[in-house]
SEZAPA-721705 format. One line per field, with one value per residue (C-alpha): x negated, y negated, z. Coordinates in steps of 0.25 Angstrom, whole numbers, plus 2048, in hexadecimal, padded with zeros to 3 digits. Layout:
! residues N
east <- c(X,...)
north <- c(Y,...)
up <- c(Z,...)
! end
This chain:
! residues 565
east <- c(359,35B,358,357,34A,34B,348,344,33A,334,326,31C,316,308,307,30E,305,308,301,2F4,2F0,2E7,2EC,2E8,2ED,2FA,2FC,2FC,304,30F,30F,31D,319,30F,312,314,31F,326,326,32C,337,33A,338,338,343,34C,34C,359,357,365,362,35A,364,368,35A,35A,363,36D,36F,362,353,349,34B,345,339,33B,341,33C,32E,32E,333,32B,31F,323,324,317,310,313,311,302,300,2FC,2FA,302,2F5,2F3,302,302,2F4,2F9,306,2FF,2F4,2F7,2FE,304,309,310,316,31B,322,327,31E,318,313,305,30A,317,315,317,320,318,314,31D,329,325,324,331,339,333,336,344,346,341,34A,356,354,351,35F,365,367,363,354,352,346,34F,35A,34F,34A,358,35B,34F,34F,35E,35C,350,358,363,35A,352,35D,357,35F,360,368,35B,352,347,341,335,330,323,31E,319,30E,30D,301,308,300,304,30A,30D,319,310,309,317,31C,30F,30E,31C,31B,30D,314,320,316,30E,31B,322,317,31B,32A,327,31E,328,332,328,324,315,317,31C,311,307,30D,30C,2FD,2F7,2FF,2F9,2EB,2EA,2EF,2F8,2EE,2E4,2EE,2F2,2E3,2E1,2ED,2F3,302,307,301,307,315,313,310,31C,324,31E,320,32F,335,32C,331,340,33E,339,344,34F,34A,349,354,35A,34D,34B,33C,337,32D,337,341,337,333,342,344,337,33C,349,343,339,340,34D,354,35B,361,357,34B,342,33F,336,33D,337,330,33B,345,33E,346,341,341,33C,332,324,31C,320,318,321,32E,335,32A,32A,322,324,31F,31F,318,30A,30B,30E,312,316,31D,328,32D,332,33C,33B,346,345,34C,346,34E,345,34D,349,33D,33E,340,341,340,34E,34C,341,345,33C,33F,337,32E,336,342,343,344,351,358,354,359,368,365,35C,366,370,366,363,371,374,368,36B,37A,379,37C,36F,370,363,359,34B,344,33B,33F,33E,34B,353,35E,36C,372,36A,36E,37D,37C,376,380,38C,387,383,375,36A,361,353,348,33A,33A,344,33F,33C,339,341,34B,349,358,35C,36A,36D,37B,386,393,398,39E,395,386,37B,36C,360,354,348,33E,346,34F,35B,368,36F,37E,383,390,398,39A,3A7,3A5,3AA,3AE,3B4,3AA,39E,395,397,38C,388,382,378,36E,35F,354,353,362,364,371,36E,378,376,37F,385,37B,36F,375,377,368,363,36B,365,357,359,35E,351,348,34F,34C,342,334,335,342,33C,330,338,337,327,326,32B,31E,317,321,31D,30F,311,319,30E,303,2FD,300,2F2,2EF,2FE,300,30A,306,314,31C,32B,335,33A,32C,329,336,331,324,32B,336,32B,322,32E,332,323,324,331,32A,31F,328,330,323,31F,32D,32D,320,325,332,32B,31E,31C,31F,315,321,326,334,33D,337,333,327,32C,33B,346,346,337,332,325,327,328,31B,314,319,314,307,306,30A,300,2F5,2F9,2F9,2EB,2E6,2EC,2E5,2D8,2D9,2DE,2D1,2C8,2CF,2CD,2BF,2BD,2C3,2BA,2AE,2B3,2B5,2A7,2A0,2A8,2A4)
north <- c(450,449,451,44C,44F,458,451,45E,464,472,473,47D,486,486,478,46E,463,466,474,46F,463,463,45F,450,44E,456,44C,440,448,44B,43D,439,42A,42B,423,42F,436,428,425,432,431,422,420,42D,435,429,427,42A,432,431,423,429,433,42B,42B,43A,444,44A,458,45A,45B,45E,459,44C,44B,446,438,435,439,431,424,427,427,419,413,419,413,405,407,40B,403,40F,411,41C,425,423,426,433,437,434,43B,447,449,440,448,43C,436,444,444,436,43B,448,451,45B,467,466,46D,464,45C,44D,447,445,437,437,43A,42F,425,42A,427,419,416,41B,412,406,408,40A,3FD,3F6,3FB,3F1,3FC,3FA,3FE,40C,408,3FD,408,411,405,402,410,413,405,406,414,40F,403,40C,416,40C,402,3F6,3E9,3E1,3D5,3CC,3CC,3C4,3C4,3BF,3C0,3C4,3C0,3CD,3C8,3CE,3D1,3C9,3BE,3AF,3AD,39F,39E,3A2,3AD,3B3,3B3,3B8,3C3,3C7,3C8,3D0,3DA,3DB,3DD,3E7,3F0,3EE,3E9,3F1,3EE,3DF,3DE,3E4,3D8,3CC,3C4,3C1,3B3,3B9,3C3,3B8,3B0,3BD,3C0,3B7,3BF,3CC,3C7,3BE,3BF,3B4,3AE,3AD,3A5,39C,399,394,38B,380,37E,378,383,38E,387,388,397,399,393,39B,3A8,3A5,3A9,3B5,3BA,3B7,3C0,3CB,3CB,3C9,3D5,3DE,3D8,3E6,3EC,3F2,3F1,3EA,3E1,3DC,3D9,3D1,3C9,3C6,3C1,3B8,3B2,3AE,3A8,3A0,39C,398,39A,38D,38F,39A,391,397,38D,38F,38A,37E,382,37B,384,391,399,39F,3AE,3B0,3BA,3B6,3C2,3CD,3D7,3D6,3CE,3D0,3C8,3B9,3AD,3A6,398,393,385,388,397,39F,3AE,3B8,3C5,3C9,3C6,3CF,3CC,3D4,3D4,3DB,3DC,3D3,3D5,3D3,3DE,3E8,3F0,3F4,3EA,3EF,3E9,3EA,3E4,3E1,3DA,3D7,3CB,3C3,3B9,3AD,3B1,3A9,3AF,3A8,3B0,3BD,3BB,3BE,3CB,3CF,3CD,3D5,3E0,3E1,3E1,3EC,3F4,3F1,3F1,3E5,3D6,3CD,3C2,3BC,3B9,3B4,3AE,3A3,397,39D,3A4,398,394,38E,39B,3A3,398,399,3A9,3AA,3A0,3A7,3B5,3B0,3B3,3AB,3A6,3A3,39D,39B,38D,386,383,375,368,364,359,34B,34B,356,35A,353,358,35F,364,368,35A,34F,34F,347,348,344,33E,346,33B,330,339,330,336,334,336,33D,33B,346,344,347,351,34E,35D,366,371,367,36A,360,356,34A,33D,335,32A,32E,325,31D,31A,323,32B,33A,346,353,360,369,375,36C,368,377,37A,36F,374,382,37D,377,384,38B,381,383,392,398,39B,3AA,3AA,3A3,3AC,3B9,3B7,3B6,3C5,3C9,3C4,3D1,3D9,3D1,3D4,3E3,3E3,3DE,3E4,3EC,3E0,3DF,3D0,3CD,3D4,3DF,3ED,3ED,3E5,3E4,3E1,3EF,3F4,3E9,3EC,3FB,3F6,3ED,3F7,402,3F8,3F4,403,405,3F8,3FD,40B,405,3FD,409,411,405,405,414,413,407,40E,41B,417,423,42D,425,422,431,431,43C,43A,448,44B,453,453,455,464,465,467,467,475,479,472,479,486,483,480,48D,495,48E,491,4A0,4A0,49A,4A5,4B0,4AA,4AA,4B9,4BD,4B6,4BE,4CB,4C9,4C6,4D3,4DB,4D5,4D8,4E6,4E8,4E2,4EC,4F8,4F5)
up <- c(879,887,893,8A1,8A9,8B5,8C2,8CA,8C1,8C3,8C8,8C2,8CD,8C7,8C0,8C9,8CE,8DD,8DC,8D5,8DE,8EA,8F7,8F7,8E9,8EC,8F8,8EF,8E4,8EF,8F5,8F4,8F5,8EA,8DD,8D4,8DD,8E0,8D1,8CD,8D8,8D7,8C8,8BF,8C7,8C6,8B7,8B1,8A5,8A0,89C,890,88B,87F,87A,877,86F,878,871,868,869,873,882,885,88E,89D,89C,8AA,8A7,89B,8A1,8AD,8A4,89E,8AC,8B1,8A4,8A8,8B7,8B5,8A8,8A1,892,88B,88B,89A,89D,896,89B,8AA,8A7,8A2,8AD,8B9,8C3,8CA,8BE,8BA,8C8,8C6,8BA,8C0,8B9,8C4,8BC,8B5,8A8,8A7,89A,899,88E,881,87D,871,87A,883,878,872,87E,880,872,873,880,878,86C,875,87C,86E,86A,875,87F,88E,890,895,89E,8A4,8A7,8AD,8B6,8BB,8BE,8C6,8CD,8D0,8D7,8DF,8E3,8E8,8EF,8F6,8F9,8F3,8F5,8E7,8EC,8EC,8E0,8DA,8CC,8C4,8B6,8AF,8A1,89A,891,883,879,86E,868,869,85B,854,84A,83E,845,849,83B,835,83F,83D,82E,82F,837,82D,822,82A,82C,81F,815,809,80A,80C,801,7F7,7F9,7FA,7EE,7EB,7F1,7FE,7FE,7FD,808,811,80C,817,822,81D,81D,829,838,83D,846,83B,832,83E,841,832,831,838,83D,830,827,830,82F,820,821,82A,81F,814,81C,81E,810,810,81D,819,80C,814,81F,815,80D,81A,821,825,828,836,836,843,83D,832,83D,845,838,836,844,843,836,83C,848,840,833,82F,821,81B,80D,80A,80F,81A,824,830,83D,845,852,85A,853,857,861,86E,86F,861,85D,860,85B,852,85A,866,862,86F,877,878,87D,88A,88E,89C,89E,899,89B,88E,88E,883,884,88E,89C,8A6,8B2,8BE,8C9,8D7,8E4,8EF,8FC,908,90F,904,907,8F9,8ED,8DF,8D1,8CB,8BD,8B3,8A6,89A,891,887,88D,889,891,89D,8AB,8AE,8A3,8AA,8B8,8B7,8AF,8BA,8C5,8BD,8BB,8CA,8CF,8C6,8CB,8DA,8D9,8E3,8E0,8DF,8EA,8E9,8DD,8DF,8D3,8CE,8C7,8BA,8BC,8BF,8B5,8B5,8B1,8BC,8C7,8C3,8C2,8D0,8D5,8D0,8D5,8E3,8E1,8E8,8DD,8E4,8DC,8E0,8DA,8D1,8C3,8BF,8C7,8D3,8D0,8D7,8DB,8E4,8EA,8F7,8F9,8F0,8F3,8E5,8E2,8E9,8E6,8ED,8E8,8EF,8E8,8ED,8EB,8F2,8FB,8F7,8F6,8E8,8E7,8DA,8D4,8CD,8BE,8B8,8AD,89F,89D,8A7,8A4,8A6,8B2,8BD,8BF,8C8,8C5,8CD,8CC,8CD,8D3,8C6,8C7,8BB,8BA,8BA,8BB,8C1,8BE,8C7,8C3,8C6,8D4,8D7,8D2,8DB,8E7,8E4,8E3,8F1,8F7,8F1,8F8,905,904,90D,907,909,901,8F5,8F6,8F4,8E4,8E5,8E8,8DA,8D5,8DB,8D3,8C6,8C9,8CB,8BE,8B6,8BE,8B1,8A8,8A2,89E,89F,892,88F,889,882,877,877,882,884,887,891,897,899,89F,8A9,8AE,8B0,8B8,8C0,8C3,8C8,8D1,8D7,8D9,8E1,8EA,8ED,8F1,8FA,900,903,90A,912,915,91A,91F,929,91E,915,90C,90C,908,903,8F5,8F0,8E8,8DC,8DC,8E6,8E5,8E8,8F6,8FD,901,8F2,8EF,8FA,8F5,8E7,8EC,8F4,8E8,8DF,8E9,8E9,8DA,8DA,8E4,8DB,8CF,8D7,8DA,8CD,8C7,8D1,8CD,8BF,8C1,8C9,8BE,8B3,8BC,8BD,8AF,8AC,8B6,8B0,8A2)
! end
């Protein structure tokens, strides 16, 4: 049954942390600007538990554990790069971590590991069903409240992406098919063996006995292609028999089959390499991950796009969006969704976007033009054209040869169709006729504007690199600890919440330097005061004196009884 957590929790007179710490430790514990107090106030207490109501029964069962504590634990795990064992150990015994989660009494229990894992699995299943991610909503709700409280200006933003490396192996085509069948046999061995003929079982015998890499090592490319052809009919038999099965490994096997084979008149034919589509499954161990190649650099896994405010007048700039996609997705496809997400979060129109050349596309250029957004690139992608724009008034066009500095007039071409994009014809240095379309004219004018901007304006985007560095600070060997897009999204959002928290802490210190960052942030909650804490410490001190004298009296009684006997 769903139950909201109480913000104002009752302190136990004898077991609260305030009454048990020595003065120097208590000073740190009560420091409003210390990370544990700021984490509780700026993150944990801002979590909207109503977002999770639908995951629980409304009228039956035991009440749920505190959602704020559970989600706070998930965020803390990623901020410190803890293992699950380290997380539970710190939540159990570390007073600062318990304070960060809003647990002040020593005898207050933390949620059981099974409760933690159950909520996490429910959140993942909810997102897999096609619903908006709950961790994404938590991030948006927390960040939106921070933006409103600290009056962050979101009209100017910048963005960059980071490749999230994966532990998946580099698999060739045969290794992919081999490994996918092996996993299906491992999960459904008895069911599959019942439907296969002896011939088919013989074909799969090699898969059961050897690893994919061993088979690849012993055979050349032609032999591997033959093996791929032999495996096609066997896989087809399996997937047709278990077509209605919901088993994960069989679903992956079916998808891998249709991405690598085609069925023509009941004949199973492997697709040519040129016919293979991008975005296909590259490994059965993490079907959502993908490969990415940029020049000579190759990466595998996922990519995260980070968007943040960057107004120079802001004393505080926050991350407004973190979006994880397979590594093969281009940066230019992520810009417009990031702009929309930021506008919804800040309730302000975006006026300027700072990016690198990877975010440029015709669609993004037109979108910024239609929405009156200044699209500022650090550098235009591709090589600069020899023929630049000299003058253009919408109808008449003149080009300049950047090598000879000659002015070249261009004549507008009469379009054959009314909807055809306008173009202009001119003769190049070799006296060959060439044409230039209106979009290309606008892009070259846009490139000229970028070159005329001051260097300080172009360098604004570069500072987002520090955000990317902080995001992946605990990324060991550039490889992730997780598999699956949703788990990587959890990780990215948790890291972004922590980065925003550190910026808020720095902002408070800069805003109130004389008070050492001391604001009206309260230690426990809004109803607890320093007077109450002092009173409780005095009560605890008196109780300790009473216990001391009680022990002395009991000892005297025992001595008297012994002497009397």
